[in-house]
Backbone and ligand atoms as CSV (ligand in chain L), in Angstrom:
chain,resi,resn,atom,element,x,y,z
A,1,MET,N,N,15.372,121.355,351.117
A,1,MET,CA,C,15.305,122.795,351.444
A,1,MET,C,C,15.925,123.033,352.816
A,2,LEU,N,N,16.701,124.088,352.923
A,2,LEU,CA,C,17.379,124.390,354.175
A,2,LEU,C,C,16.406,124.846,355.258
A,3,LYS,N,N,16.426,124.133,356.381
A,3,LYS,CA,C,15.550,124.467,357.507
A,3,LYS,C,C,15.823,125.869,358.060
A,4,ILE,N,N,17.051,126.324,357.870
A,4,ILE,CA,C,17.451,127.628,358.422
A,4,ILE,C,C,16.658,128.787,357.787
A,5,LEU,N,N,16.020,128.514,356.648
A,5,LEU,CA,C,15.209,129.547,355.974
A,5,LEU,C,C,13.740,129.500,356.405
A,6,TYR,N,N,13.370,128.483,357.194
A,6,TYR,CA,C,11.970,128.319,357.578
A,6,TYR,C,C,11.616,129.140,358.809
A,7,PRO,N,N,10.519,129.910,358.730
A,7,PRO,CA,C,10.034,130.561,359.952
A,7,PRO,C,C,9.315,129.540,360.821
A,8,LYS,N,N,9.201,129.848,362.114
A,8,LYS,CA,C,8.436,128.976,363.013
A,8,LYS,C,C,6.946,129.186,362.777
A,9,MET,N,N,6.599,130.392,362.326
A,9,MET,CA,C,5.201,130.707,362.079
A,9,MET,C,C,5.103,131.676,360.916
A,10,TYR,N,N,3.959,131.647,360.239
A,10,TYR,CA,C,3.737,132.516,359.091
A,10,TYR,C,C,2.355,133.141,359.241
A,11,VAL,N,N,2.296,134.472,359.323
A,11,VAL,CA,C,1.010,135.152,359.527
A,11,VAL,C,C,0.817,136.252,358.477
A,12,SER,N,N,-0.427,136.713,358.326
A,12,SER,CA,C,-0.700,137.709,357.293
A,12,SER,C,C,-0.345,139.125,357.741
A,13,SER,N,N,-0.266,139.344,359.053
A,13,SER,CA,C,0.049,140.685,359.572
A,13,SER,C,C,0.484,140.557,361.027
A,14,ILE,N,N,1.183,141.572,361.534
A,14,ILE,CA,C,1.580,141.516,362.946
A,14,ILE,C,C,0.357,141.563,363.869
A,15,LEU,N,N,-0.782,141.999,363.326
A,15,LEU,CA,C,-2.013,142.051,364.131
A,15,LEU,C,C,-2.436,140.657,364.607
A,16,GLU,N,N,-1.971,139.624,363.906
A,16,GLU,CA,C,-2.298,138.248,364.299
A,16,GLU,C,C,-1.437,137.748,365.462
A,17,ILE,N,N,-0.396,138.498,365.774
A,17,ILE,CA,C,0.521,138.058,366.829
A,17,ILE,C,C,0.003,138.567,368.167
A,18,LYS,N,N,-0.792,137.730,368.811
A,18,LYS,CA,C,-1.495,138.118,370.046
A,18,LYS,C,C,-0.625,137.853,371.284
A,19,PRO,N,N,-0.770,138.716,372.295
A,19,PRO,CA,C,0.009,138.553,373.531
A,19,PRO,C,C,-0.111,137.158,374.152
A,20,CYS,N,N,-1.340,136.603,374.172
A,20,CYS,CA,C,-1.518,135.308,374.843
A,20,CYS,C,C,-0.740,134.198,374.125
A,21,LEU,N,N,-0.665,134.280,372.801
A,21,LEU,CA,C,0.064,133.258,372.046
A,21,LEU,C,C,1.566,133.353,372.301
A,22,LEU,N,N,2.059,134.586,372.380
A,22,LEU,CA,C,3.481,134.781,372.670
A,22,LEU,C,C,3.809,134.252,374.063
A,23,LYS,N,N,2.925,134.532,375.006
A,23,LYS,CA,C,3.149,134.084,376.387
A,23,LYS,C,C,3.136,132.563,376.484
A,24,GLU,N,N,2.216,131.949,375.731
A,24,GLU,CA,C,2.152,130.481,375.677
A,24,GLU,C,C,3.487,129.879,375.270
A,25,LYS,N,N,4.182,130.583,374.395
A,25,LYS,CA,C,5.466,130.094,373.890
A,25,LYS,C,C,6.625,130.490,374.797
A,26,GLY,N,N,6.331,131.198,375.884
A,26,GLY,CA,C,7.388,131.633,376.793
A,26,GLY,C,C,8.203,132.788,376.243
A,27,LEU,N,N,7.608,133.525,375.300
A,27,LEU,CA,C,8.334,134.636,374.679
A,27,LEU,C,C,8.123,135.925,375.475
A,28,LYS,N,N,9.228,136.619,375.718
A,28,LYS,CA,C,9.173,137.854,376.509
A,28,LYS,C,C,9.609,139.073,375.717
A,29,GLY,N,N,10.346,138.837,374.650
A,29,GLY,CA,C,10.845,139.938,373.832
A,29,GLY,C,C,10.429,139.766,372.382
A,30,ILE,N,N,10.320,140.892,371.667
A,30,ILE,CA,C,9.993,140.850,370.237
A,30,ILE,C,C,10.905,141.831,369.497
A,31,ILE,N,N,11.631,141.287,368.521
A,31,ILE,CA,C,12.428,142.149,367.648
A,31,ILE,C,C,11.682,142.270,366.326
A,32,PHE,N,N,11.357,143.505,365.952
A,32,PHE,CA,C,10.630,143.728,364.710
A,32,PHE,C,C,11.568,144.231,363.620
A,33,ASP,N,N,11.324,143.744,362.401
A,33,ASP,CA,C,11.865,144.399,361.218
A,33,ASP,C,C,11.049,145.682,361.042
A,34,LEU,N,N,11.571,146.624,360.276
A,34,LEU,CA,C,10.848,147.891,360.100
A,34,LEU,C,C,10.004,147.898,358.815
A,35,ASP,N,N,10.699,147.959,357.667
A,35,ASP,CA,C,10.006,148.197,356.394
A,35,ASP,C,C,9.095,147.043,355.992
A,36,ASN,N,N,7.855,147.398,355.725
A,36,ASN,CA,C,6.824,146.454,355.280
A,36,ASN,C,C,6.439,145.416,356.328
A,37,THR,N,N,6.955,145.612,357.566
A,37,THR,CA,C,6.532,144.761,358.686
A,37,THR,C,C,5.691,145.577,359.663
A,38,ILE,N,N,6.238,146.734,360.128
A,38,ILE,CA,C,5.446,147.582,361.037
A,38,ILE,C,C,5.040,148.915,360.403
A,39,VAL,N,N,5.791,149.344,359.390
A,39,VAL,CA,C,5.351,150.509,358.585
A,39,VAL,C,C,5.588,150.201,357.108
A,40,ARG,N,N,4.783,150.825,356.256
A,40,ARG,CA,C,5.010,150.695,354.820
A,40,ARG,C,C,6.337,151.347,354.470
A,41,ARG,N,N,6.945,150.853,353.410
A,41,ARG,CA,C,8.266,151.364,353.066
A,41,ARG,C,C,8.236,152.825,352.625
A,42,ASP,N,N,7.066,153.298,352.185
A,42,ASP,CA,C,6.956,154.695,351.745
A,42,ASP,C,C,6.359,155.594,352.832
A,43,SER,N,N,6.381,155.133,354.086
A,43,SER,CA,C,5.794,155.920,355.168
A,43,SER,C,C,6.647,155.828,356.438
A,44,VAL,N,N,6.559,156.857,357.297
A,44,VAL,CA,C,7.215,156.762,358.609
A,44,VAL,C,C,6.171,156.731,359.722
A,45,VAL,N,N,4.913,156.615,359.305
A,45,VAL,CA,C,3.814,156.679,360.274
A,45,VAL,C,C,3.158,155.308,360.435
A,46,PHE,N,N,2.855,154.943,361.692
A,46,PHE,CA,C,2.122,153.704,361.950
A,46,PHE,C,C,0.658,153.876,361.557
A,47,THR,N,N,0.029,152.832,361.051
A,47,THR,CA,C,-1.426,152.894,360.874
A,47,THR,C,C,-2.041,152.827,362.276
A,48,PRO,N,N,-3.261,153.338,362.451
A,48,PRO,CA,C,-3.888,153.298,363.785
A,48,PRO,C,C,-3.965,151.880,364.338
A,49,GLU,N,N,-4.229,150.887,363.476
A,49,GLU,CA,C,-4.343,149.484,363.933
A,49,GLU,C,C,-3.009,148.974,364.465
A,50,ILE,N,N,-1.940,149.266,363.714
A,50,ILE,CA,C,-0.610,148.805,364.134
A,50,ILE,C,C,-0.199,149.505,365.431
A,51,TRP,N,N,-0.473,150.802,365.494
A,51,TRP,CA,C,-0.144,151.585,366.704
A,51,TRP,C,C,-0.823,150.979,367.931
A,52,LYS,N,N,-2.100,150.671,367.765
A,52,LYS,CA,C,-2.887,150.114,368.860
A,52,LYS,C,C,-2.323,148.753,369.290
A,53,HIS,N,N,-1.981,147.951,368.281
A,53,HIS,CA,C,-1.481,146.603,368.567
A,53,HIS,C,C,-0.123,146.648,369.270
A,54,LEU,N,N,0.778,147.493,368.768
A,54,LEU,CA,C,2.104,147.601,369.387
A,54,LEU,C,C,1.980,148.148,370.815
A,55,SER,N,N,1.066,149.103,371.006
A,55,SER,CA,C,0.847,149.651,372.353
A,55,SER,C,C,0.359,148.564,373.306
A,56,GLU,N,N,-0.525,147.709,372.798
A,56,GLU,CA,C,-1.051,146.625,373.633
A,56,GLU,C,C,0.078,145.672,374.035
A,57,LEU,N,N,0.930,145.335,373.072
A,57,LEU,CA,C,2.056,144.437,373.370
A,57,LEU,C,C,2.971,145.067,374.415
A,58,GLN,N,N,3.187,146.375,374.282
A,58,GLN,CA,C,4.022,147.092,375.247
A,58,GLN,C,C,3.383,147.056,376.641
A,59,ARG,N,N,2.079,147.325,376.678
A,59,ARG,CA,C,1.332,147.310,377.947
A,59,ARG,C,C,1.383,145.945,378.620
A,60,GLU,N,N,1.377,144.899,377.778
A,60,GLU,CA,C,1.415,143.527,378.296
A,60,GLU,C,C,2.798,143.155,378.822
A,61,GLY,N,N,3.745,144.058,378.666
A,61,GLY,CA,C,5.057,143.859,379.264
A,61,GLY,C,C,6.128,143.264,378.358
A,62,PHE,N,N,5.821,143.136,377.080
A,62,PHE,CA,C,6.842,142.599,376.158
A,62,PHE,C,C,7.932,143.644,375.917
A,63,LYS,N,N,9.179,143.169,375.942
A,63,LYS,CA,C,10.317,144.028,375.595
A,63,LYS,C,C,10.393,144.059,374.077
A,64,MET,N,N,10.357,145.239,373.496
A,64,MET,CA,C,10.293,145.338,372.044
A,64,MET,C,C,11.385,146.232,371.485
A,65,GLY,N,N,11.845,145.867,370.284
A,65,GLY,CA,C,12.850,146.685,369.620
A,65,GLY,C,C,12.807,146.467,368.121
A,66,ILE,N,N,13.614,147.253,367.409
A,66,ILE,CA,C,13.631,147.204,365.945
A,66,ILE,C,C,15.046,146.917,365.465
A,67,VAL,N,N,15.158,146.000,364.493
A,67,VAL,CA,C,16.426,145.784,363.793
A,67,VAL,C,C,16.151,145.979,362.305
A,68,SER,N,N,16.799,146.975,361.713
A,68,SER,CA,C,16.515,147.306,360.315
A,68,SER,C,C,17.795,147.580,359.543
A,69,ASN,N,N,17.775,147.202,358.283
A,69,ASN,CA,C,18.907,147.522,357.413
A,69,ASN,C,C,18.837,148.964,356.919
A,70,ASN,N,N,17.758,149.649,357.217
A,70,ASN,CA,C,17.577,151.008,356.716
A,70,ASN,C,C,18.403,152.012,357.536
A,71,SER,N,N,18.357,153.269,357.116
A,71,SER,CA,C,19.224,154.322,357.663
A,71,SER,C,C,18.862,154.687,359.106
A,72,ARG,N,N,19.837,155.230,359.795
A,72,ARG,CA,C,19.664,155.700,361.171
A,72,ARG,C,C,18.512,156.701,361.248
A,73,LYS,N,N,18.444,157.585,360.229
A,73,LYS,CA,C,17.431,158.643,360.217
A,73,LYS,C,C,16.017,158.046,360.140
A,74,ARG,N,N,15.820,157.162,359.172
A,74,ARG,CA,C,14.481,156.585,358.987
A,74,ARG,C,C,14.084,155.698,360.177
A,75,VAL,N,N,15.005,154.857,360.594
A,75,VAL,CA,C,14.709,153.944,361.707
A,75,VAL,C,C,14.438,154.733,362.989
A,76,GLY,N,N,15.243,155.789,363.211
A,76,GLY,CA,C,15.068,156.627,364.385
A,76,GLY,C,C,13.721,157.335,364.388
A,77,ALA,N,N,13.302,157.783,363.209
A,77,ALA,CA,C,12.035,158.512,363.092
A,77,ALA,C,C,10.849,157.626,363.472
A,78,VAL,N,N,10.918,156.349,363.091
A,78,VAL,CA,C,9.815,155.430,363.406
A,78,VAL,C,C,9.919,154.953,364.860
A,79,ALA,N,N,11.103,154.499,365.250
A,79,ALA,CA,C,11.289,153.931,366.593
A,79,ALA,C,C,10.999,154.965,367.676
A,80,GLY,N,N,11.358,156.228,367.407
A,80,GLY,CA,C,11.192,157.309,368.375
A,80,GLY,C,C,9.739,157.536,368.760
A,81,GLN,N,N,8.827,157.256,367.828
A,81,GLN,CA,C,7.404,157.484,368.105
A,81,GLN,C,C,6.891,156.611,369.250
A,82,MET,N,N,7.529,155.449,369.428
A,82,MET,CA,C,7.106,154.543,370.499
A,82,MET,C,C,8.205,154.335,371.531
A,83,SER,N,N,9.255,155.141,371.416
A,83,SER,CA,C,10.425,154.996,372.295
A,83,SER,C,C,10.959,153.569,372.297
A,84,LEU,N,N,11.046,152.967,371.105
A,84,LEU,CA,C,11.580,151.608,371.013
A,84,LEU,C,C,13.083,151.663,370.762
A,85,PRO,N,N,13.849,150.797,371.430
A,85,PRO,CA,C,15.268,150.714,371.096
A,85,PRO,C,C,15.432,150.159,369.677
A,86,ALA,N,N,16.442,150.638,368.962
A,86,ALA,CA,C,16.564,150.216,367.562
A,86,ALA,C,C,18.018,150.038,367.150
A,87,VAL,N,N,18.237,149.084,366.249
A,87,VAL,CA,C,19.551,148.880,365.637
A,87,VAL,C,C,19.395,149.153,364.138
A,88,PRO,N,N,19.793,150.345,363.676
A,88,PRO,CA,C,19.694,150.652,362.245
A,88,PRO,C,C,20.914,150.139,361.482
A,89,ARG,N,N,20.888,150.233,360.173
A,89,ARG,CA,C,22.006,149.809,359.304
A,89,ARG,C,C,22.551,148.454,359.759
A,90,ALA,N,N,21.634,147.508,359.912
A,90,ALA,CA,C,21.955,146.269,360.625
A,90,ALA,C,C,22.722,145.232,359.791
A,91,VAL,N,N,22.659,145.313,358.495
A,91,VAL,CA,C,23.271,144.305,357.622
A,91,VAL,C,C,22.761,142.899,357.955
A,92,LYS,N,N,21.443,142.769,358.092
A,92,LYS,CA,C,20.839,141.432,358.217
A,92,LYS,C,C,21.130,140.675,356.939
A,93,PRO,N,N,21.393,139.382,356.926
A,93,PRO,CA,C,21.145,138.432,358.016
A,93,PRO,C,C,22.311,138.218,358.988
A,94,LEU,N,N,23.260,139.137,359.075
A,94,LEU,CA,C,24.325,138.954,360.060
A,94,LEU,C,C,23.724,138.832,361.464
A,95,VAL,N,N,24.379,138.034,362.295
A,95,VAL,CA,C,23.859,137.749,363.646
A,95,VAL,C,C,24.099,138.927,364.598
A,96,ARG,N,N,25.184,139.637,364.369
A,96,ARG,CA,C,25.603,140.688,365.312
A,96,ARG,C,C,24.515,141.715,365.653
A,97,PRO,N,N,23.808,142.285,364.656
A,97,PRO,CA,C,22.767,143.267,365.014
A,97,PRO,C,C,21.647,142.668,365.869
A,98,PHE,N,N,21.325,141.397,365.662
A,98,PHE,CA,C,20.283,140.754,366.481
A,98,PHE,C,C,20.787,140.583,367.916
A,99,ARG,N,N,22.068,140.226,368.061
A,99,ARG,CA,C,22.654,140.105,369.411
A,99,ARG,C,C,22.653,141.455,370.120
A,100,ARG,N,N,22.922,142.515,369.349
A,100,ARG,CA,C,22.895,143.860,369.937
A,100,ARG,C,C,21.494,144.196,370.425
A,101,ALA,N,N,20.507,143.837,369.611
A,101,ALA,CA,C,19.112,144.096,369.991
A,101,ALA,C,C,18.751,143.317,371.257
A,102,LEU,N,N,19.197,142.066,371.348
A,102,LEU,CA,C,18.917,141.256,372.536
A,102,LEU,C,C,19.486,141.922,373.791
A,103,LYS,N,N,20.670,142.497,373.651
A,103,LYS,CA,C,21.280,143.219,374.784
A,103,LYS,C,C,20.417,144.395,375.189
A,104,LEU,N,N,19.923,145.148,374.183
A,104,LEU,CA,C,19.078,146.313,374.456
A,104,LEU,C,C,17.774,145.903,375.142
A,105,LEU,N,N,17.241,144.749,374.714
A,105,LEU,CA,C,15.980,144.265,375.284
A,105,LEU,C,C,16.181,143.586,376.641
A,106,GLY,N,N,17.349,142.999,376.822
A,106,GLY,CA,C,17.622,142.257,378.048
A,106,GLY,C,C,16.952,140.893,378.075
A,107,THR,N,N,16.766,140.282,376.892
A,107,THR,CA,C,16.145,138.957,376.826
A,107,THR,C,C,17.100,137.957,376.167
A,108,ARG,N,N,16.857,136.665,376.440
A,108,ARG,CA,C,17.643,135.591,375.833
A,108,ARG,C,C,17.084,135.288,374.441
A,109,PRO,N,N,17.910,134.695,373.554
A,109,PRO,CA,C,17.412,134.346,372.209
A,109,PRO,C,C,16.177,133.450,372.245
A,110,ASP,N,N,16.178,132.448,373.141
A,110,ASP,CA,C,15.079,131.475,373.158
A,110,ASP,C,C,13.781,132.040,373.727
A,111,GLU,N,N,13.826,133.236,374.295
A,111,GLU,CA,C,12.581,133.849,374.793
A,111,GLU,C,C,12.233,135.105,373.994
A,112,THR,N,N,12.805,135.184,372.765
A,112,THR,CA,C,12.604,136.370,371.935
A,112,THR,C,C,12.122,135.991,370.544
A,113,ALA,N,N,11.085,136.695,370.090
A,113,ALA,CA,C,10.572,136.466,368.740
A,113,ALA,C,C,11.207,137.454,367.774
A,114,LEU,N,N,11.366,137.023,366.546
A,114,LEU,CA,C,11.784,137.916,365.479
A,114,LEU,C,C,10.649,137.970,364.470
A,115,VAL,N,N,10.178,139.166,364.163
A,115,VAL,CA,C,9.060,139.323,363.244
A,115,VAL,C,C,9.531,140.121,362.030
A,116,GLY,N,N,9.433,139.517,360.849
A,116,GLY,CA,C,9.882,140.219,359.645
A,116,GLY,C,C,9.225,139.684,358.386
A,117,ASP,N,N,9.376,140.439,357.291
A,117,ASP,CA,C,8.691,140.076,356.043
A,117,ASP,C,C,9.613,139.440,355.010
A,118,GLN,N,N,10.895,139.329,355.338
A,118,GLN,CA,C,11.814,138.775,354.340
A,118,GLN,C,C,12.565,137.554,354.849
A,119,ILE,N,N,12.560,136.518,354.021
A,119,ILE,CA,C,13.182,135.251,354.407
A,119,ILE,C,C,14.709,135.365,354.473
A,120,PHE,N,N,15.294,136.010,353.486
A,120,PHE,CA,C,16.756,135.970,353.374
A,120,PHE,C,C,17.481,136.981,354.251
A,121,THR,N,N,16.753,137.864,354.882
A,121,THR,CA,C,17.380,138.776,355.841
A,121,THR,C,C,16.819,138.500,357.243
A,122,ASP,N,N,15.509,138.687,357.409
A,122,ASP,CA,C,14.891,138.581,358.740
A,122,ASP,C,C,14.890,137.145,359.280
A,123,ILE,N,N,14.295,136.251,358.517
A,123,ILE,CA,C,14.117,134.874,359.011
A,123,ILE,C,C,15.464,134.154,359.121
A,124,LEU,N,N,16.283,134.286,358.083
A,124,LEU,CA,C,17.607,133.654,358.128
A,124,LEU,C,C,18.415,134.173,359.322
A,125,GLY,N,N,18.482,135.500,359.467
A,125,GLY,CA,C,19.237,136.099,360.571
A,125,GLY,C,C,18.670,135.705,361.926
A,126,GLY,N,N,17.339,135.704,362.023
A,126,GLY,CA,C,16.679,135.330,363.277
A,126,GLY,C,C,16.961,133.885,363.649
A,127,ASN,N,N,16.884,133.001,362.668
A,127,ASN,CA,C,17.164,131.586,362.928
A,127,ASN,C,C,18.627,131.369,363.316
A,128,LEU,N,N,19.519,132.073,362.649
A,128,LEU,CA,C,20.947,131.942,362.974
A,128,LEU,C,C,21.225,132.414,364.405
A,129,THR,N,N,20.413,133.359,364.885
A,129,THR,CA,C,20.582,133.894,366.238
A,129,THR,C,C,19.852,133.044,367.279
A,130,GLY,N,N,19.007,132.116,366.821
A,130,GLY,CA,C,18.264,131.253,367.746
A,130,GLY,C,C,16.971,131.867,368.241
A,131,LEU,N,N,16.391,132.790,367.465
A,131,LEU,CA,C,15.140,133.450,367.852
A,131,LEU,C,C,13.937,132.664,367.339
A,132,TYR,N,N,12.753,132.954,367.912
A,132,TYR,CA,C,11.503,132.346,367.439
A,132,TYR,C,C,11.020,133.180,366.246
A,133,THR,N,N,11.222,132.660,365.044
A,133,THR,CA,C,11.022,133.488,363.847
A,133,THR,C,C,9.585,133.443,363.330
A,134,ILE,N,N,9.053,134.627,363.075
A,134,ILE,CA,C,7.682,134.776,362.560
A,134,ILE,C,C,7.735,135.588,361.267
A,135,LEU,N,N,7.315,134.961,360.185
A,135,LEU,CA,C,7.276,135.637,358.886
A,135,LEU,C,C,5.906,136.285,358.698
A,136,VAL,N,N,5.895,137.551,358.266
A,136,VAL,CA,C,4.623,138.210,357.964
A,136,VAL,C,C,4.561,138.537,356.469
A,137,VAL,N,N,3.356,138.555,355.938
A,137,VAL,CA,C,3.166,138.995,354.559
A,137,VAL,C,C,3.506,140.485,354.506
A,138,PRO,N,N,4.340,140.913,353.527
A,138,PRO,CA,C,4.732,142.322,353.461
A,138,PRO,C,C,3.522,143.257,353.352
A,139,MET,N,N,3.604,144.408,354.046
A,139,MET,CA,C,2.544,145.411,353.920
A,139,MET,C,C,2.584,145.960,352.500
A,140,GLU,N,N,1.491,146.572,352.118
A,140,GLU,CA,C,1.474,147.161,350.773
A,140,GLU,C,C,2.457,148.315,350.712
A,141,GLY,N,N,2.870,148.650,349.517
A,141,GLY,CA,C,3.808,149.759,349.348
A,141,GLY,C,C,4.979,149.325,348.512
A,142,LYS,N,N,5.879,150.262,348.306
A,142,LYS,CA,C,6.990,149.978,347.402
A,142,LYS,C,C,8.079,149.194,348.100
A,143,ASP,N,N,8.539,148.151,347.444
A,143,ASP,CA,C,9.712,147.429,347.900
A,143,ASP,C,C,10.952,148.189,347.464
A,144,PHE,N,N,12.023,148.054,348.236
A,144,PHE,CA,C,13.338,148.516,347.790
A,144,PHE,C,C,13.650,147.789,346.479
A,145,TRP,N,N,14.244,148.487,345.488
A,145,TRP,CA,C,14.408,147.876,344.166
A,145,TRP,C,C,15.211,146.577,344.224
A,146,GLY,N,N,16.188,146.545,345.119
A,146,GLY,CA,C,17.013,145.334,345.237
A,146,GLY,C,C,16.191,144.152,345.719
A,147,THR,N,N,15.251,144.443,346.628
A,147,THR,CA,C,14.374,143.399,347.150
A,147,THR,C,C,13.502,142.850,346.031
A,148,LYS,N,N,12.978,143.780,345.234
A,148,LYS,CA,C,12.067,143.386,344.167
A,148,LYS,C,C,12.794,142.525,343.134
A,149,LEU,N,N,14.020,142.931,342.840
A,149,LEU,CA,C,14.787,142.284,341.770
A,149,LEU,C,C,15.300,140.904,342.179
A,150,ILE,N,N,15.812,140.826,343.395
A,150,ILE,CA,C,16.505,139.598,343.796
A,150,ILE,C,C,15.727,138.826,344.866
A,151,GLY,N,N,15.346,139.539,345.925
A,151,GLY,CA,C,14.766,138.876,347.087
A,151,GLY,C,C,13.451,138.178,346.809
A,152,ARG,N,N,12.512,138.903,346.242
A,152,ARG,CA,C,11.153,138.369,346.145
A,152,ARG,C,C,10.998,137.119,345.274
A,153,PRO,N,N,11.610,137.087,344.065
A,153,PRO,CA,C,11.457,135.854,343.263
A,153,PRO,C,C,11.969,134.621,343.999
A,154,LEU,N,N,13.109,134.775,344.693
A,154,LEU,CA,C,13.650,133.643,345.456
A,154,LEU,C,C,12.721,133.287,346.606
A,155,GLU,N,N,12.157,134.317,347.232
A,155,GLU,CA,C,11.243,134.074,348.344
A,155,GLU,C,C,10.018,133.286,347.906
A,156,LYS,N,N,9.556,133.579,346.706
A,156,LYS,CA,C,8.378,132.866,346.201
A,156,LYS,C,C,8.630,131.363,346.166
A,157,ILE,N,N,9.825,130.998,345.749
A,157,ILE,CA,C,10.178,129.570,345.673
A,157,ILE,C,C,10.187,128.963,347.074
A,158,VAL,N,N,10.834,129.673,347.999
A,158,VAL,CA,C,10.920,129.157,349.375
A,158,VAL,C,C,9.527,129.108,350.012
A,159,LEU,N,N,8.743,130.173,349.791
A,159,LEU,CA,C,7.399,130.233,350.367
A,159,LEU,C,C,6.517,129.085,349.891
A,160,ALA,N,N,6.631,128.758,348.616
A,160,ALA,CA,C,5.842,127.659,348.064
A,160,ALA,C,C,6.173,126.366,348.796
A,161,ARG,N,N,7.451,126.169,349.089
A,161,ARG,CA,C,7.880,124.965,349.817
A,161,ARG,C,C,7.385,124.988,351.256
A,162,ILE,N,N,7.477,126.175,351.861
A,162,ILE,CA,C,7.043,126.304,353.250
A,162,ILE,C,C,5.561,125.962,353.362
A,163,LYS,N,N,4.778,126.507,352.433
A,163,LYS,CA,C,3.337,126.270,352.484
A,163,LYS,C,C,3.007,124.795,352.309
A,164,LYS,N,N,3.828,124.107,351.515
A,164,LYS,CA,C,3.597,122.677,351.270
A,164,LYS,C,C,4.039,121.822,352.453
A,165,SER,N,N,5.070,122.291,353.164
A,165,SER,CA,C,5.644,121.446,354.211
A,165,SER,C,C,4.698,121.345,355.406
A,166,ALA,N,N,4.768,120.228,356.089
A,166,ALA,CA,C,3.888,120.013,357.244
A,166,ALA,C,C,4.356,120.816,358.446
A,167,GLY,N,N,5.625,121.216,358.440
A,167,GLY,CA,C,6.210,121.877,359.605
A,167,GLY,C,C,5.607,123.232,359.897
A,168,VAL,N,N,5.372,124.029,358.889
A,168,VAL,CA,C,4.884,125.381,359.106
A,168,VAL,C,C,3.594,125.584,358.321
A,169,LEU,N,N,2.516,125.775,359.042
A,169,LEU,CA,C,1.249,126.040,358.387
A,169,LEU,C,C,0.837,127.474,358.645
A,170,HIS,N,N,0.146,128.041,357.716
A,170,HIS,CA,C,-0.257,129.428,357.839
A,170,HIS,C,C,-0.997,129.685,359.147
A,171,GLY,N,N,-0.476,130.611,359.916
A,171,GLY,CA,C,-1.173,131.005,361.135
A,171,GLY,C,C,-1.117,130.008,362.273
A,172,LYS,N,N,-0.424,128.918,362.088
A,172,LYS,CA,C,-0.364,127.910,363.162
A,172,LYS,C,C,0.962,128.018,363.908
A,173,TRP,N,N,0.890,127.760,365.179
A,173,TRP,CA,C,2.095,127.798,366.008
A,173,TRP,C,C,2.600,126.385,366.201
A,174,ASP,N,N,3.890,126.203,366.068
A,174,ASP,CA,C,4.397,124.844,366.328
A,174,ASP,C,C,5.161,124.788,367.639
L,1,MG,MG,MG,11.127,144.386,355.723
């Protein structure tokens, strides 16, 4: 199995990504995927828990931004609520949008986490860029039809391998 598809960590929600753990790893920046990572795909509103958590990360001084394959309008509507810099229509897993986000954040790849729910866009792109990749279980809600048709079945195969491998354990930091 290709290591480039493996996240460094796998968590059930971004709520598990605590400031102290990020600091332990020397991480100063966080690039978030949008859909099913910080908001449900059928919503533009943060849940109160997510809002609180993102605010705490911001207060703790983390540089945060969004890289999403979704439209400028949708990404702008969500990012604007927290004044987060964002790269919409990103065409992940291409490296270029992640590099653009790093410029906006002002952080190096090795001190920046990438948090996303999809292996073949978020994790692959993050690993190719040299980021600390964190896979989250997708939030409830509707997947984009293309994701459902192609992405998820393949992800299941990769996820099964990841869970079996000693390198990445659920909720553990390596
Ligand atoms: Mg997503």
